[in-house]
MARDO-451509 format. One record per atom (N, C-alpha, C, CB): x, y, z. Coordinates in pm, whole numbers, plus 50000, padded with zeros to 5 digits. Each point is the difference from the previous one (the first is absolute). Glycine has a CB too. Layout:
N
XYZ...
This chain:
277
708498696816512501344999249943500584989950064500245022249944500974971150046500944997650009501455005749976498304987849990502405011450137501475004949962500994989349980499605019950130500974974249781500794987150016501465004049947497834982949962502875003850122501295002249997501004989949930499305011750195501394990649708500214990849871501935000950015497165008149800503494975850251501595001249968500364988549939500615013450185500754981649787500504994550032501114991950052498595008849926501474983650159500794993650091500894991849963498525002750113502945003549889501174990549939500694990250065500325016749894500874985150077501184994850095500315007850102500934990549835498785024350222500705009750102498045002550060503235015849844496864980950285498174996550066500465005450125498724974549893502545034850157499745010450133499055011249987502274996250055497385005749854499635010949985498024998150071502405005949752497594982250214498724996049938498795002350152501414978549777498875018950316499635010250185499515009949971501794996450142499395015249825500255007249980498805005049892502384993550098497525004249819499305000249841498385005950111501554971449760498255011350237498495003850031499685006450110499514983349897500785025450223500175005350135499605013749859502234983550269498915019349695500005014149911498354997749937503175003049910496704991649969499305005849954498124990950061502545009849777497424986750324499175003850092500015011250072499954981549997500265022550034500435011050047499245012849909502354986350088498655009149762498835008249890498935001849955501074998149968498374982750107497985001149966499694989849868499625031450062501394963649959500404982349884499524993550076502204998649882496304998950113499314984549983499644989249955499875009250048501454989849836499524984649951501445001949930496834994549955504254991550120501294999449936500084991649874500895003450220499714992249666499874991749913501895000050032497185004749811503444988450215501604998050020499964987249945500765013550217500094987849659500674987249964500994994450037499255004949870501224987650185501934993749973499814983349852501115005250408500015008149577501064994849859501344990450103499635029249780500774956150224500254995350048501064991349878497945006050199503814995749802500644985349902499194987450063502875008849965497354989850122499624985450027498875003850219503464982949783495875004950211499074998050090500314999950119499124990949864502495001650150500844994350104500815012450051500164975349893500075038650030500385011050073499505002850130500275007049802500354995350324499824997450161499305012949984502164985550139497945027049740499365010650079498894998749919501805016250097497864978549823498394992549977499265002850128500754978449848499765010050184499134999650159499615011750059501214982250061500155026749989500045009650081499445008849951501594994450088498435008849802498795009849958498455000349985501775002349914498054983350104498844994949994499295002550149500864982849805500575017050286499524996550165499555021749963502444969950221498285035849783499845012849994498635004449944502435000649983496804998549911499135000449943498814996950130501414994649750498214994950259499494990150097499655011550127501634974849913499345029750166500305007850134499235006549950502094999550107497805008549713499165011349992498444999849971502125007549936497724978250039498604991350004500095003149894498534999050185502444997649639500255001149889500404987349978500375022549991499054967349889501574998049940500115000549869500544986550162500285010149746500105003849865499094995549900502035001350060497535010549878498774998349873500334986049885499705031350001501364966450006501064995649867501104996750053499295014349836501164976850065502104990050029499795000049886500854980750204500695026249757500484996649811501154993750050499305021949811501134966250152500834989850031500954998349829497954986950232503195019149779500275003849893501455006550011497495001349944503365005049941501055008949972499365012250001501394985349875499325025150148500035013949987499735007449854501554996150194497845007549741500005008949914499295010249994500624985849923500155029850034499985009849978498265003750026502474997749849497234995750020498675004850004498534995950065501335004349831499334982950285499374991850114498815005350086502234991950007498815026050070499115002350103499065005549895501415003950237498665003449665498845010149931498804989449954501895020449889498794966650088498584992549969499474993950121500654994149769499735004250312499824996050078498855008050115502304989549901497845025150057499005009150118498645001949904502155017250153498664982449714498815001349892498764990450000501845007749862498584983150184499264990550021498985001650131501904987749873498445018450211499364997450097499135016149981501874979450157498695030749802499225014450004498794998749898502285015250052497954978649832498504996749923498944990350070501355002249783499034988350296499094993650067498605011850054502314980950071498585029750006499295011150057500165014049909500414987950240498545013149632501075010149917499035015250033501164979649750497655013150339499685018650044500205001850104498425005249891502454992850208500655000350143501465006949972498694976250101501635032749953501245005450069501284992950058498265013150041502834983249904500964993049980501655004550075498274995149780501885008650350501215004950003500974987450015499135023050094501984981749779500974990749948501545006150058498314993249764502384997050257501005002550072501264987050011498085016850117502974984549880500744989649954500554998750189500765005749654499344981650407500075001150177500815008850081499654979249978501685032549940500865002850024499565016849990501414975849937497165028949978499605009349981499305005350156499954992849723499835016950306499085004450089499305014449955501424986350179497265013749757499655014049971499715007650120499144993549791500605016950177499885013750103499015011649917502824996450116496225007249910499275005550002499535019450033500244971950017499795038749934499305005850067499245005250075500714995249917498524993450049498705000750077499214982349970499715033449952498804968950179499804980349991499944994949843498194998650238502054991049716499834995149954498344998249931502324996250125496865000049952498935007249956499485014049911500194986750178500455019049915499955017449901500644998449914499955016350139501154977949838500475003549795499164991449968502665004349940496504982150019499104990349920498675009450001501124973850078498835030350024498965011349974500285008749904499474999450205501845012549819499985006949860500494988149887500675026450113500004966649892499624992049892498704998549906501454991750140497725004749919498654995149954499115013749950500104977750184500085032249963499725011649905500275011349907499424992350126501875000249842500635009049845500244991049918501245018150085498544969049956499804991049824501494991849970498285023249858502674979250281500984994449962500004981450065501195029249984499544967649967500394983949988500994992050090499595005849780501675004250219501344993750063500755014150057500344976449811500835021850280500245009750072501654993649989497395008450160503535001149840501214998049952501165009450105498774995149730501864998350317500685012450098501774997949944497944997950279502784999549841501714997049995500644992250159500295026349819500754969250096500704994050097500635006150091500104987349868499975012250265501135007550071501024986350092498105027150034502504969949902501074990150061500455001150129500704999249803498574993550309501005000950167500834995250027498805001450085502415007549963501024991650042500425004450117500624994449797500344992950265500694998150161500325019450020501744966649979498605033050143500805012749998501455002349954498575001650165502064986749865501385000949959500274997949823500504990350267498265005149696499864991049831500434987250028500665018749827499634975350284499894986649986498854990349973501575006650118498374982049864499214990249937499544989150125501375003649747498014999050346500024994650133498784988049951500795025050190499304965549931499014986749997498365007650067502484976750067496495024849909498775002150034500174996450156498784995149755500905011450335499915002050168498255001150060502685016249983496524973350038499234995750033499245006150133501184983649861500115024450171499675006350136500175014949964500864980050169499095023449699500235016049965498934996249868503085011050088496315006049928499475002849844501005005549958497725003550010501864984949828500485010449883500235010349940499584989950011499325015950025500315020050027501235004250101497175004749997502514988850155501765004849975501124995150031499255015250020500204970149880501364998950021500875002949830499364980250246499475026749678500985006549903499005005249979501884988849910499265020150176499565016849996500135013349893500584991850209499965005949663500395010049928499294991949862502455012250149497285003449782499394989749888500455011249845497304985250188502995009849720500375004849877499784995049840501365005550182499394998449746499614997449872501264990349976498535023349922501314961250157500904994049963499984990949854500225003050253498544992049719499284996149854500555004249958498304997849987500935011949970500525013949873501244997549987498675020450056502034983850060501605004349956501064992650009499445017450055500484974649996501124987149998499674988649906500445004150243498734990849731499634987649842499445006249897499354980450122500215036549956499345008949846498554989149969503015010149843496624986850272498404991849970499115012650033500394971450091497895021149825499535016050040498864999950072500835010049806498874993850236499485006750174498684999450012501645017850026497394983649815498624999749996499684987550049499745015049824499194984350257499194992650039498495002150076502264992349981496884998749895498484998350050499814991550099499295004049801499955005250282500234996550138498214995650060502665019950030496354982449863498665000150027499085002149853500705009850258498804978649763499144999949807498744989049999502705002849839496115002250086499304990850034500394983949885498085023650110501354967549943500074985249940500115000949838498444989950205500945017749766500074996249851500885011249913497524987850026503685015050048500975012649931501044988749993499455028250112501624974049756501144988749960500715005850035499654988749839501175006850204501515007450134501454994449870498754990050390501745014649640501385001249882500834989750108500145030949855501184964750086500804994150148500395005150057500494988049959499155009750169500745001650178499415014650026502814985749992496075013649902498755011750072500515012349972499204987650209501385013949705500835013549964498875004949943502554995149955496915002049962498935013549925498614988149945502485023349860496374984250105499154991749958499755001349877499284998750184500174989349729499675001149839498865006449985500984980449935498025017050194498695001349976499755008350124499424978249856499085029350090499895013250099499975011049992500694990750073498995015750010499825016850042501105001150129496965003749933504945006150070499854998150128500155013250080500744976749959498215025150151500195006350093501385011149991498614978850105501265035449883501085007349954501164998350145498255018949812503304989350153500264996750123500065012550109501174980049882497935037050063499965006650089498984997450070501135013049903497574976150051498674995550072500824989150129497865000749736502964988250195500454991150129501304994649966497664992650072503535011150015501444989349896500624997350142500925013849706498694970950345500224992950097501274997049980497924993150039503085003050094501434993950011499524990950035501635013850045499074976349876500704983450009501494999450090498964994349727500715006650366501154993050138500864990449932498294999250212502344998149753500624987549959501204999450087499164999949758500534984550319500994995250148500664987249904498185005750287502594993449582500564991549936501524998650045498245004449822502445005050274501225005349967500214990450186499985031249769500144951750242499864994650133501114993949972497654998050078502794991949989501194991349987499864990549884500385001450245498254995749683499664989949948500245002649875498624993450154501805021649771499875007449879501574996649945497985021050082502884975049955500934993749931500264990149941500315009650095498994976149989500044987349958499035002149874500534986950243498375019649788498864998049914500785007949859497595000050211502865012949819500765003549837500794995349931499815013750051501424974149995500314994750036499364986549856500435016650286498964980949769499214985249922498895009049924500194976250211499725030849810498645008849866501124997649896498235025650122503124980349855500685004349910500064995849981500565008449995500474973350067500284986949942498784993349948501874998050152496855005549866498774987849963499525011449830498584986850357501605023049695499565005049863501005003749857498335008950182502784989349885501424997249857500044993749992501265007949982498644974350067499604988449991499394995749889499995002250197498645002649818498684995350001499104993350005500655007449965499924985150205499335000450086498405004149998502295002050064497685011849948498775007350015499625006249877500465003850226498564996049759499665006949853499815012750048498824981849861501915030950003500185008050041499345012749950501664986050058497865021149917498665010049939500135010449996498694990650060502025018450046500485009949984501485004149949498254999250144502275003649744501215003949978501395001350114498275010149833501744999950196500565004450168500204998650102499615005949949499794982350096499584991350119501774998950041497184983549911503275008950016501694999750075500935007649958499854980050030500085029449906501115011350020499635011750150500354998549680498384999650319499395009050099500754989550117497285012949879501944971050162500674995050118501365003050006498504983550005502455018349869501644999350026500185015950063500924981049764498295027550195500735011350040499245002150151500645011649730498334984050361500594998750084500954987250115498335018449908501714975650054501164994649973501055003050036499104996549877501685011849977500975005049991500575012450134499224991749735499055016750288499895010350118500384993450159497955012349841501754973550134500324997650155501064996150031498234995550033502424997349853501694996450033500605010249972500174978449948499725034550012500555012750004500185006350097499325000649846499284994850248499885005950102500244991250148498535014549831501894978150154500364987750157499034989450034500975019050128497664981749749499064996950051498635004450067501834991949973498365024049981499185009950052499715007249883500885001050225497705006849810500125009649962500095015049993499634982549984501175026249926500685009350022498805010749973502504989249946497305014850220498685004249996500065019349986499154973850169502315021349796500435019049980499845002849843502205002450206497664983349698500185003849899499265008949949500824983649996499885025549868499125012449937498724996849935502055010749955496994991550100498384995849943499204994350033500585000749883500254992550236498504987750069499245009350080501284974750053498935036649982499085007650074499584989850111499205015849798501434981150260500444996450198499185009450044502704994050038496215005450096499785005150060499514988750140499825020349790499994985550281498864992150113499055003649956500854999150201498344990849875498334993749971499464994950047500154998849882498495002750190499204992250117499464993549837499195016850312499334986849783499224983549866498705011150029500984962150054499035049849902498645007849990500305008949885499245000050256500384999149600499975008549906500665012449944498564989550069501315017850092500605011649994501555004050037497695002250030503234983350081500914997950046501025003249900498924985950152500975010349708501135000349914500355016049935499314973049946501225033350105500215012549975500235007249830500904994350255499845001949700500075000049837499194992749942501975003450000497004991050053498944994749890498785009249913500434980350168499275031149880499165007949900500965004849903498215007650161502954995249890501075009149892499714985649877502625017950202497904972049818500074988849917499244994049911500914998950142497845000449876498904995150003500055004849852498894999350259501255014049681499545005149886501174986449898499145034350090501944966949944501654992049943498764983449965503245013550240496514985449907499664985649994498764996449927501114998450206498135005349761498935003649933500174994149901499575017950082501724986649835500074998949878500294986649941500515021850024499914970250074500494984349883498474993550028503324991650050496835000349875499234986949921500384987650031499785012249822
């Protein structure tokens, strides 16, 4: 059995190196990373190819054209169905999965229990002062963003659920928030953390571009609340001098390392987090 990883890499490629390293450490053997570019002349396109090459990899496909909200799901599905009997780790580039046990043990439990996919929830990683810093190549991202909490859930009001692991024949919904087919492993048996390293210096220009492109119709919008969610985050940042207010009630911001047991409120929050679909 081959454990495969699939992701679509877009305009922000700063986490590509760290993501490959992280998922290799979990036991991923085959990387199916698709590159989306609006122009092949984008200088970051070659830089991202260089990062892949340093890991002995190349992009499995390159998609050139405007970004559509359902493009990510389409490209991921095209890869998964090529190996429908294998297990796939599915993640956006800024999502780093953390399990309470080795990935092979989770897969074995799925197979013995007759489960087709595993779903967990996001923990947003934030800088110690709530700022949006540039990624530092000389520093671990886990140390650069030592806080974790429920920013995605509480500020934009977006759903925190994420399918992290699935058989290749499972059909996932937009954003991998749920699955249309298959049997889910109960949260009581496995509920992985999805550490979300979105809150860097690139998030503000990306949110502004996202809001403008969806509002103008330059990008096709499928999910009705996308623009409103972006505006809520932009409003929070504007109200707090370009920072995340880590004291905001309900964010559940705590110090956190890179191990499953490091986020102290996790066990208490799981009953609430598992209710989202």
